[in-house]
N, C-alpha and C positions, 0 to 999 in steps of 0.2 A: 504494500500500500504506500503510494507516494505521499510524502509529507509536504505540506504547504504552510506558509506563515499566516496568510489570510485568504479565505475563500469568501467571495461575495456572490450571493445568488440573486440574480436580477440585474439586467443591464439597462434599465430605464434611467430617468433623471436621478432617482435616489441612489441606485447602485453606482452610477458613474461618479456622482459627487462624493460618495463615501470612499471610492477607490482613490480618487485624486487627493482627497484630504489625508487618507492613510499614508499615501506615498509622500506627501509633503511633511508628514510627521515622522518619517524615517522608516516606514515599513518597506522592506526591500523586495518582497515577493508577494504579489497579489494575483489571484486567479479570479476572473470575473466571468460568471456563467450567465448566458442569455439564451432563452429557449427559442427566440425568433431568429430570423436570418440577418437582422440588423440591430444595432444598438439603438436605444431611444424609447423603447416601450410604447406606451399608449400615446406619447406625444407625436409619433409618426403619422397618426391619423387625425390629429388635431390641427387642421390647416388654417384655422381662423387666427387672427391676431389677438394680443392681450397677454402674452407671456413675457416674462423678463423685465417687467416695469420696475421691480424692486432690486433684483439681483444684477441685471445688466444695465439698468437705467435706459432701456430701449424697449420699444414695442415689437415683439417678435411673434412669428407663428410657432406652433409646436415643433415642427421639424427644424426650424432655425434654432430654437432654443436647444433642442437635443443635439443638433449638429455641432454647436460650439463645444459641448462637452465631449462628444464623440471624437472630435479632432484632437482635443487635449489627451484623451485616453489613448488614441492611436499613436500619439507621439511619445508616450511614456513607455520606455522599454521594460520598466519594472512591473507593468500590468499585462498579464497574459489574458487575452479575450478568447473565450470559447463560445462560438455561436451555435445555434441549433442544439443546445445542450440543456437537457431537462433534468433537474435534480429530483431524485426519487426516494432518497433516504437520508436521514440524519439521526444520530444518537447523542447522548450526553457527553460522550468522549470526543465529540466533534469529528466523527468519522462520517464522511459524506459520499454518497454514490450518485452518479448522474449518467444519463444516456446521451451520447452524441452519435452522429452518423457512423454506423458500423461498429460501435463498441459500447460497453458498459465500463465506466471508469470509477475507481474508488480512491479517495484521498483522505489523509489524516491531517486535519487543519489545527493549527494552534489557536486560531480565532476564526469566527464566522460572523458575517453580517448578512441578514436576510432582508432583501429589498424586493420582495415578491409581489408587492402591489395588491390590487383588489380585483374581485370579479363582481359582476352586476347581479342585483336581485332580479328574479324572474317573475313572470305573471303568476306562477304557481305559489309564490311566497306571499302574495298579497292576501288572498287569492281573488281573481275576477271570475265570477261564474260565466257559464255559457259553453258554446261548442269550441272545438279546437281547429279552426280553419287556418289556412295559409294566410300570411299577412300580419302576424303578431311577432314583433321583434324587440329584444332589449335595445335601448337607444344607442348604446355604444357599438353594438353589432351593426346597426343601421349606419352609424357613422363610418365604420370600416368599409361597409359595402359601397357607400357613396364616394368616399374620399380616396380609398385605395383600390377598390375593385372597379369603380366607374359605372355602377348601375343603380337604378332607383328601386326602392322597395315597393313603391306604389304611386298612385296619383292623387289620392285624397286621404289625408292622415289625421288621426287624433292621437295626442300624446298624453299618456297617463303619468302624472307626477311632474313636478316642476323643478327637479334637480337640474344642475347646470348643464349636464349632457343633454337632457331633454330640451331645455331652452335653446341651446346652441343648435341642436338638430332641427328645431322649429324654423329657425332662420335659414339653416343650410338647405332644407327641403324647399322652403319658399323661394330661395334664390335659384333653385333648379326647376322651378315651375310647378312644384307639387302644391296643391291646395291644402294648407294646414287649417283644419276646421276649428280646432280648439286645443287648449292645454287644460287638463282636469287635475285639480289639486285638492286633496282631502283636508289639508290644514287651512287655517285662516290667513296664512301668509305663504309666499313662495319659499321653497327650500333653496333656491338658487341665489346667486349674487344679484344685488339690485341693478347693477349695470347690465346684466344679462336679461333681466326682465324688460328693461327699457330698450336696449339695442336689438334684442331678438324677438320680442313680442310686440311691444308698443309701436316701435318704428315700422313694423310690418303689418300692423292692424290685426294681429292674431289674438283672439279672445282668450283670457285666462279666467277659468271658473274656479274660484276659491270656495272651500267648504262644499265641494261636490265630489262624487265618486262615480266611476263606471260600474254600473250594477249588472250589466250583461253584455256579452259579445255575441252578435248574431252572424251566422254564415255557415254554409255547408262546405264548399270547397275553398272559398275565399271569404275574408271578412266582408260583410255587407253593411253593417251598421253597429253602433253601440248605444245602449241605453244609459242615460246619465240621471242622477238624482241628487238633490241638495241634502246636506246633513246638518244636524243641529250641533250644539256644543258638546253633546255626548256621543257624536258620530252616529246618531240614529237617523234613518231616512225621514225626511219631511214629507208627510202625505200630500199628494197632489203636485209635487214639484218635478216629477220626472219628465224627461223628453228624450228624443232620439236624434242621433247625428249619423247620417249616411257617410260611409267611408269604406275604403278597401285596405287600409293599413292602420295598425295600432302600434305605437312605440311605447315601451314601458321604461320609465325613468324614476325608479322608486328607491334609489340608494345603492350603496356598495358594501361588499363584505370583504374585509381584509383576508388575504390568502395566507394562512398560518398553519397549514397542515404539516409542514416540515417541523415547525417549532413544537407543535403538539406531539408529533412522532418522537421528538427528542425527549419528551417528558416535561416540557416547560409548563408553568402555570398559565392558563388562558382565561381571560374574561369571557365567559360563555355568551353574554349578551352582545358584546361588541366584537367578539372573535379577535381580540388584541392581546398582546402580552400584559401580564400583571407585573408591574415594576414601579419602583418609587419615583423614577424620572424617565423622561423620553429617551428612547433608543435602547434602554436596558431590558433584559429578560431575567427570569429566575435562574438561568444557567450561566455561570461565570464564563466569560469569553465568547458568548453567543449574543449578538446584538440584532436589533430590528430597526429599520428606518423607512421613511416614506410612508405610503399608505398601508403598508403591512403593520406599522406601529400605531398609526391613527389616521383617519381620513382627513386629508387637507383640502382646502378650497383653492389654494394657489400653489403652483409648482415652485415659486420662489421660496416659499416656506419649507417645501420638501427639500430643496437644495440646502437651505440653511441648517436644518436639523440633521440631514444626512451627512453633511460635512462634520458635524459634531460626532456622529456615529463612527466615522473614519478615525477621528482623533481619539475617541474612546477605545477603539480597537488597538490603536498604536500604544496608548497608555497601558492597556492590559498586557501588551507584549513587552512592556518595559522600555518603550520608546517615547520620546517627546514629553511634553508637560501635560499633566492632567487638566482637561478642559473643564470649565464650570458646568455644573449640572443644570439641566432645564427641567422644570416641573412638567409632568406628563399631561397636565390639563391645559398648558399654554398652547 
């Protein structure tokens, strides 16, 4: 089993920032695993501007933001990048196994940083009653379809939930000529950033129904319409408030779940409600030498803050290895 000084799982903005910070703190050997064929993670499909305002003092698209870090990682000879590499096992001794094309590799790490990000909540997790026709997608998957694959999920859409991905996709679909009929939000305020409500909905005349829910999806082979009903302060349906919206597509944007299966596999303590590490400060876990950063640690609203805290994770790993100065701790609630 090959020994490595630091192994980082995830080559998105969190993993790259952690790798660069660890190297700057004196870590000489970093292995960065990324399951996709490119570094950058979710940012590669986020072609809209609004990234980097805090970290770079410039308004960048997601690929531009990721590209700046990927260039730095590529120039650092102390960082070995392994693409199309999927981590499948981790234990308390920091022995990690991963699949890459043609091989199963096993390494013994002195320290590990998990930058594994999030996955989307699905329709079944809400749940929304009705049939199971074609045309129901998680909003992030639809974003990948449009921005990376170059095809539209439908022609008339309703978006369930007002998370930032859903708001951004409302605008993106509208720009592609899709008629976005409505965004339906159960809460009394949007879950997304105020700027996204203004720029993605109000500027495009897309209605936002607060305190409403989709009560039924209709359709045999393809979505045909959705039923919508208003809810009261106790989230009970308001009698007589229901109406239908014809559509052929439903996007679901109802939150993210941190991917911490590797951490759980290693025996770390997990907050079952949030699926995040239980630790006294950000980036720490209950296993010494194993750290978490980015959306695997907690769900962020801005990638700039992911970068900030992931750099801290890199410095923490260096300090654990006996290198560099110990960085100041950040409270996990910040």
